[in-house]
C-alpha positions as CSV (number, residue, x, y, z in Angstrom):
1,X,-215.1,11.5,-25.4
2,X,-216.1,8.9,-23.2
3,X,-213.7,8.1,-20.4
4,X,-212.7,4.8,-20.9
5,X,-210.8,5.3,-24.3
6,X,-207.2,4.0,-24.6
7,X,-204.4,5.3,-26.8
8,X,-201.1,3.9,-27.5
9,X,-198.1,5.6,-28.1
10,X,-195.2,3.6,-30.2
11,X,-191.6,5.6,-29.7
12,X,-188.2,4.6,-31.5
13,X,-185.5,4.1,-29.2
14,X,-183.0,5.7,-31.4
15,X,-182.2,9.7,-30.2
16,X,-184.6,8.1,-26.9
17,X,-183.6,11.6,-25.0
18,X,-185.4,13.9,-27.6
19,X,-188.2,11.0,-28.6
20,X,-189.4,11.2,-25.1
21,X,-190.0,15.0,-25.1
22,X,-192.9,14.1,-27.8
23,X,-193.9,11.3,-25.2
24,X,-194.2,13.6,-22.3
25,X,-195.9,16.1,-24.3
26,X,-198.4,13.9,-25.4
27,X,-199.2,12.8,-22.1
28,X,-199.3,16.4,-20.6
29,X,-201.4,17.2,-23.2
30,X,-204.0,14.0,-22.8
31,X,-204.0,14.6,-19.2
32,X,-205.6,18.1,-19.8
33,X,-207.8,16.7,-22.0
34,X,-208.8,13.8,-19.0
35,X,-206.8,10.8,-20.7
36,X,-204.4,10.1,-17.6
37,X,-201.4,8.1,-18.0
38,X,-203.4,4.8,-16.9
39,X,-205.2,5.5,-20.3
40,X,-202.1,5.7,-22.5
41,X,-200.0,2.4,-23.2
42,X,-196.6,3.3,-24.1
43,X,-194.5,1.0,-26.4
44,X,-190.6,0.9,-27.3
45,X,-189.2,-0.1,-30.7
46,X,-185.5,-0.1,-31.7
47,X,-186.2,2.5,-34.7
48,X,-188.8,3.6,-37.0
49,X,-188.8,1.3,-39.2
50,X,-190.4,-1.5,-36.2
51,X,-193.1,1.4,-35.3
52,X,-195.4,0.4,-38.1
53,X,-196.1,-3.4,-37.0
54,X,-196.4,-3.0,-33.6
55,X,-199.1,-0.2,-34.7
56,X,-200.9,-2.9,-37.3
57,X,-201.2,-5.2,-33.8
58,X,-202.3,-2.7,-31.6
59,X,-205.2,-1.6,-34.1
60,X,-206.1,-4.5,-34.5
61,X,-206.2,-5.4,-31.0
62,X,-209.4,-3.1,-30.9
63,X,-208.1,-2.4,-27.5
64,X,-207.4,1.7,-28.8
65,X,-209.1,4.6,-30.1
66,X,-205.5,5.9,-31.9
67,X,-202.4,4.9,-32.1
68,X,-199.3,7.9,-32.5
69,X,-195.8,6.8,-33.1
70,X,-192.8,9.1,-32.4
71,X,-189.2,9.1,-33.9
72,X,-186.5,10.9,-35.2
73,X,-185.2,9.6,-38.4
74,X,-181.5,11.0,-39.2
75,X,-179.3,11.1,-41.9
76,X,-176.4,8.8,-40.6
77,X,-173.9,9.5,-43.4
78,X,-175.6,7.0,-45.2
79,X,-178.3,8.2,-47.6
80,X,-181.6,6.3,-46.4
81,X,-183.1,8.6,-44.0
82,X,-185.5,9.7,-46.4
83,X,-186.6,6.0,-47.5
84,X,-187.3,4.8,-44.2
85,X,-189.3,7.7,-43.1
86,X,-191.4,7.9,-46.4
87,X,-191.9,4.0,-45.9
88,X,-192.9,4.6,-42.0
89,X,-195.5,7.6,-43.1
90,X,-196.7,5.7,-45.9
91,X,-196.8,1.7,-43.4
92,X,-199.0,4.2,-40.9
93,X,-201.4,5.1,-43.6
94,X,-201.3,1.7,-44.6
95,X,-202.4,0.3,-41.5
96,X,-205.0,3.6,-40.3
97,X,-206.9,2.6,-44.0
98,X,-206.8,-0.6,-43.3
99,X,-207.9,-0.6,-39.8
100,X,-210.2,2.2,-39.1
101,X,-207.7,3.1,-36.2
102,X,-206.3,6.3,-36.2
103,X,-203.4,6.4,-36.8
104,X,-200.5,9.6,-35.8
105,X,-197.4,10.4,-36.9
106,X,-194.9,12.2,-35.0
107,X,-192.1,10.3,-37.1
108,X,-189.7,13.3,-38.4
109,X,-187.1,13.6,-40.7
110,X,-185.0,16.7,-40.4
111,X,-182.9,17.6,-43.3
112,X,-179.9,17.9,-41.6
113,X,-179.2,16.8,-38.2
114,X,-176.0,17.3,-36.4
115,X,-174.7,15.8,-32.9
116,X,-173.9,19.3,-31.6
117,X,-175.3,21.0,-29.3
118,X,-177.4,23.2,-30.8
119,X,-179.4,21.1,-33.1
120,X,-180.0,18.6,-30.0
121,X,-181.3,21.7,-28.2
122,X,-183.6,22.6,-31.1
123,X,-184.7,19.6,-31.5
124,X,-185.7,18.7,-27.6
125,X,-188.2,21.3,-28.1
126,X,-189.2,21.0,-31.1
127,X,-190.5,16.9,-29.9
128,X,-191.8,19.0,-27.0
129,X,-194.3,20.7,-29.8
130,X,-194.7,17.8,-31.6
131,X,-195.8,15.8,-29.1
132,X,-198.5,18.7,-28.1
133,X,-199.2,18.8,-31.8
134,X,-200.1,14.8,-32.0
135,X,-201.9,14.8,-28.9
136,X,-204.3,17.5,-30.2
137,X,-204.5,15.7,-33.5
138,X,-205.5,12.6,-31.7
139,X,-208.2,14.4,-29.9
140,X,-209.6,15.9,-32.6
141,X,-209.3,12.7,-35.1
142,X,-210.9,10.1,-32.5
143,X,-213.4,13.0,-31.7
144,X,-214.5,13.7,-35.2
145,X,-214.7,9.9,-36.0
146,X,-217.3,9.2,-33.4
147,X,-219.6,12.1,-34.5
148,X,-219.2,10.6,-37.9
149,X,-220.0,7.1,-37.2
150,X,-222.9,8.6,-35.1
151,X,-224.3,10.8,-37.6
152,X,-223.9,7.6,-40.5
153,X,-226.0,5.8,-37.9
154,X,-228.5,7.9,-37.7
155,X,-229.1,8.0,-41.4
């Protein structure tokens, strides 16, 4: 892939210590592939619900090869986390299909999340894994689309 590509990482501020694990792992994996910090812009939003609008604006700007959204959507005592997460992921899919810019989701909704040390420790590790997976997906999708575009242009 050409070295001049840019990527956007949109992260929710809720549970920032956990979400930052995904961002840090994303940066590390992207750097291993030749895309250092200068090629990735980070945008902070209050929560997961705000990610799709930012992602849409970023995609429409034409500056980014892909946009990643990352958030931890938890059950805060009111049953709405499933709806929020589903809405965010569907909106990211809509943005992707509308703009042609890949949207990579690291928006996670645990079945049960508790603020005790063991759960926090688990999700700190889990988000690091998800950040790595998001970077790998990002690189694969962008490379695959570039191959597809070249093939279609040649036919």
